[in-house]
VEXTIGU-579711 format. One record per residue (C-alpha): x, y, z. Coordinates in steps of 0.02 Angstrom, whole numbers, padded with zeros to 5 digits, always signed. Layout:
<rs>
XYZ...
</rs>
This chain:
<rs>
-02554-09621+06782-02504-09595+06601-02356-09483+06560-02350-09516+06372-02308-09356+06278-02319-09258+06439-02214-09102+06462-02157-09091+06643-02217-08925+06713-02132-08813+06839-02274-08843+06959-02257-09033+06960-02121-09050+07094-02207-08922+07202-02375-09011+07188-02294-09176+07235-02212-09096+07386-02363-09010+07461-02478-09156+07430-02370-09261+07544-02423-09144+07685-02596-09076+07645-02757-09173+07606-02829-09046+07482-02745-08939+07350-02828-08821+07228-02746-08790+07058-02803-08628+06977-02764-08537+06817-02835-08484+06651-02925-08607+06539-02810-08718+06432-02651-08688+06530-02637-08875+06560-02710-08892+06734-02810-09052+06698-02667-09136+06606-02546-09096+06746-02666-09142+06885-02696-09312+06805-02513-09354+06832-02537-09344+07020-02700-09440+07053-02781-09611+07031-02960-09557+06996-03025-09414+06888-03200-09339+06906-03249-09215+06769-03381-09105+06849-03414-09019+06682-03489-09181+06619-03671-09208+06660-03658-09394+06691-03516-09371+06817-03583-09214+06899-03756-09281+06942-03704-09384+07094-03606-09239+07168-03750-09119+07143-03873-09236+07227-03766-09300+07372-03589-09230+07369-03531-09308+07534-03591-09481+07486-03519-09468+07311-03351-09412+07377-03346-09552+07504-03362-09682+07366-03201-09622+07282-03048-09725+07325-02869-09664+07329-02817-09491+07268-02953-09398+07172-02952-09253+07048-03112-09149+07050-03094-09058+06886-03191-08895+06848-03251-08890+07027-03344-08725+06998-03474-08819+06894-03533-08905+07054-03483-08786+07195-03572-08898+07322-03421-09014+07309-03316-08890+07407-03423-08913+07561-03400-09099+07548-03211-09080+07531-03211-08965+07683-03302-09090+07788-03191-09232+07730-03035-09131+07776-03108-09088+07946-03141-09272+07975-02960-09317+07946-02935-09352+07759-02758-09414+07727-02627-09308+07637-02643-09307+07448-02825-09362+07451-02901-09220+07349-02840-09115+07203-02959-08987+07131-02938-08890+06969-03036-08741+06902-03024-08591+06787-03099-08453+06893-03046-08372+07056-03181-08251+07113-03286-08374+07215-03131-08408+07322-03129-08230+07386-03295-08232+07477-03287-08241+07667-03401-08394+07666-03297-08493+07542-03286-08672+07612-03106-08694+07556-03035-08562+07672-02905-08644+07785-02932-08814+07703-02865-08800+07525-02689-08750+07479-02699-08645+07321-02572-08661+07181-02575-08554+07023-02532-08622+06852-02485-08520+06698-02457-08551+06512-02298-08646+06473-02129-08564+06487-01990-08598+06364-01900-08696+06501-02046-08817+06509-02025-08856+06325-01845-08909+06352-01800-09089+06399-01710-09040+06561-01775-08863+06581-01884-08887+06734-01751-08963+06844-01638-08811+06843-01761-08671+06797-01755-08592+06969-01565-08586+06978-01552-08427+06874-01664-08331+06992-01567-08399+07141-01406-08327+07066-01486-08161+07017-01571-08138+07186-01405-08158+07278-01303-08043+07167-01213-08183+07075-01264-08146+06897-01081-08148+06849-01077-08336+06877-01194-08363+06729-01115-08431+06570-01175-08387+06394-01319-08497+06336-01262-08637+06220-01381-08597+06077-01480-08437+06107-01605-08369+05979-01576-08207+05887-01700-08063+05893-01815-08148+05765-01807-08311+05862-01859-08224+06024-02004-08140+05937-02058-08308+05865-02059-08380+06041-02159-08232+06103-02295-08240+05971-02308-08430+05991-02355-08406+06173-02370-08546+06296-02541-08631+06280-02496-08816+06271-02622-08860+06137-02550-08738+06008-02376-08692+06067-02303-08789+05922-02442-08755+05797-02416-08650+05639-02469-08468+05651-02638-08477+05562-02695-08629+05660-02640-08549+05821-02735-08389+05784-02894-08486+05745-02877-08583+05908-02848-08426+06011-03000-08341+05932-03109-08489+05983-03025-08492+06153-03072-08313+06188-03253-08343+06140-03261-08485+06269-03181-08376+06402-03298-08229+06365-03453-08337+06377-03427-08491+06485-03298-08429+06609-03375-08257+06634-03542-08344+06669-03456-08451+06803-03408-08289+06888-03588-08231+06882-03546-08107+06744-03635-08078+06580-03538-07936+06495-03573-07872+06322-03453-07981+06223-03422-07849+06090-03376-07715+06215-03269-07835+06316-03175-07894+06162-03145-07714+06105-03072-07675+06277-02964-07831+06276-02892-07782+06106-02849-07609+06169-02768-07682+06324-02670-07808+06218-02599-07665+06115-02539-07587+06279-02473-07745+06364-02324-07708+06479-02380-07527+06481-02426-07404+06616-02583-07324+06545-02715-07224+06637-02891-07293+06652-02956-07134+06571-02848-07166+06418-02904-07348+06410-03085-07289+06423-03061-07165+06281-02976-07292+06167-03104-07427+06199-03256-07313+06197-03305-07358+06376-03327-07266+06539-03195-07279+06676-03307-07381+06790-03327-07514+06655-03140-07512+06620-03101-07549+06803-03231-07686+06806-03162-07769+06649-02985-07759+06715-03037-07850+06872-03133-07977+06770-02982-08016+06659-02873-08040+06812-02999-08162+06886-03004-08258+06722-02816-08278+06728-02784-08180+06567-02707-08025+06642-02576-07989+06775-02597-07825+06868-02419-07783+06923-02414-07652+07062-02292-07510+07067-02148-07524+07188-02111-07372+07293-02020-07332+07453-02122-07248+07588-01992-07112+07600-02004-07070+07417-02172-07006+07358-02105-06961+07184-02145-07134+07117-02299-07164+07011-02418-07286+07095-02520-07352+06949-02524-07536+06900-02438-07603+06746-02541-07730+06651-02463-07883+06571-02554-08011+06468-02514-08177+06549-02476-08249+06378-02385-08144+06246-02452-08255+06105-02630-08212+06154-02589-08026+06151-02507-08045+05979-02661-08136+05911-02779-08007+05980-02694-07862+05892-02652-07962+05738-02463-07947+05738-02333-08073+05684-02142-08065+05688-02133-07960+05530-02254-07832+05599-02159-07824+05765-01996-07791+05676-02075-07639+05596-02147-07572+05759-02010-07549+05888-02130-07494+06025-02239-07648+06007-02084-07757+05991-02020-07691+06158-02189-07724+06241-02194-07900+06173-02018-07942+06233-02058-07868+06406-02218-07972+06413-02122-08127+06357-01990-08107+06492-02122-08078+06625-02207-08239+06567-02044-08335+06596-02016-08261+06770-02194-08261+06841-02214-08450+06866-02041-08459+06948-02089-08326+07075-02251-08419+07115-02153-08571+07174-02019-08485+07276-02018-08493+07466-01957-08315+07495-02118-08224+07450-02046-08142+07295-02166-08030+07201-02160-07937+07035-02172-07748+07029-02124-07603+06914-02056-07430+06947-02083-07262+06867-02049-07086+06927-02196-06969+06914-02097-06854+06803-02045-06999+06691-01858-06974+06714-01829-07150+06780-01923-07309+06739-01880-07492+06771-01974-07628+06675-01983-07756+06814-01931-07764+06996-01931-07923+07097-01947-07885+07283-01901-08024+07403-01972-08043+07576-01818-07974+07662-01824-07812+07562-01696-07861+07431-01729-07789+07260-01686-07863+07090-01712-07736+06950-01740-07792+06770-01735-07702+06604-01780-07791+06442-01696-07733+06281-01712-07790+06099-01527-07751+06076-01400-07892+06057-01266-07788+06143-01337-07668+06274-01224-07533+06343-01209-07437+06506-01334-07314+06432-01464-07454+06430-01426-07484+06615-01438-07302+06672-01604-07324+06763-01536-07476+06852-01380-07379+06905-01492-07240+06972-01593-07366+07072-01435-07446+07141-01374-07277+07200-01543-07238+07279-01566-07398+07376-01391-07457+07420-01378-07626+07500-01560-07669+07465-01518-07672+07281-01446-07846+07255-01429-07832+07068-01483-07755+06905-01509-07862+06750-01522-07802+06571-01599-07948+06478-01550-07940+06296-01560-08036+06131-01375-08069+06110-01265-08212+06176-01146-08143+06306-01149-08112+06492-01048-07959+06542-01045-07820+06674-01123-07651+06644-01069-07575+06808-01065-07618+06992-01197-07752+07026-01270-07731+06851-01253-07867+06721-01306-07894+06540-01386-08067+06527-01460-08153+06374-01646-08185+06391-01611-08368+06347-01523-08387+06516-01697-08405+06588-01711-08577+06510-01536-08622+06447-01462-08626+06622-01273-08634+06625-01166-08567+06765-00989-08574+06831-00979-08695+06975
</rs>
């Protein structure tokens, strides 16, 4: 197993842990998020099912082909030869040892059918574009510590990051995105790569889902959605802006979620309070992809405060999302908005025991209590369930903004320093 020039990913320790118990694990996520590279670190044999010469034996006799593999095996792009899932199922039922199979693929829809062979046999793990923590030498080892502190009301223990970016630096990180192949590439090269990437997704990956959408209409819709990332926008408005009907809009939204490009974040609301809006908030999984789609760079974002705020919100969500995926407490991301618009919270992390962590994202380097007013309202509404409110900002300091509300630099999500 080669590790030369390999960036350790947040998912690596988790994969190693669960493969010591389970015989078959399925790694899912959008194309080019690094699934194959990561999976290779954990196996002895790699089978590329998107290559004709390797796929042939598994198409003809999947059980026999699988039986000839020795040691731990990666079955990459499994959806190209779906018959292999039946063979894995039978091997698991016959007592395959822990860590025997690792599968990787870029689509999720086939897994949702009631007849899918992997049900009850494959442990599913999602993988996302790289976070800033994963680009740091020691970032992965302590990345979850910040959420541990925040989720237990101990934000005050955080220390200022050693070398945080300024506003321009944060925007540069956001537009760079997290696709491993181009995360360090110059802007023009990255844009060209992302354009080609989208063409592959719109043709190859949609076909794998049994879809053949009009690529022009789909791209127009994706561009409209990118311009509204981190926004709560009605389907009727999306339809009007993209020149589509509402039924097509809903279908395309679902398709983008299945392709791993879009995160549909549900509204959080208490059963006793029907004043909360219940629409979903859509985030592009990767802020760099959203920036490329709408053709904005750092200079353009500095001139458009609304888009700048959306991009920072999308960037913070991209840092938090993979951490939530790997937690044991069932934490999930939500948003909150009152129907009359008086109160709105960018992100809410709800933990399994009903604890709520509320998050606001601000471009300011020195947010005030005014920036935390919606968090204070939420604290007063939900009492002990509210474990903390965080105003992530572009400055350096950690400081209180009220009872259980703390201003925290965005960089604390990867430059983890705490007292104790």
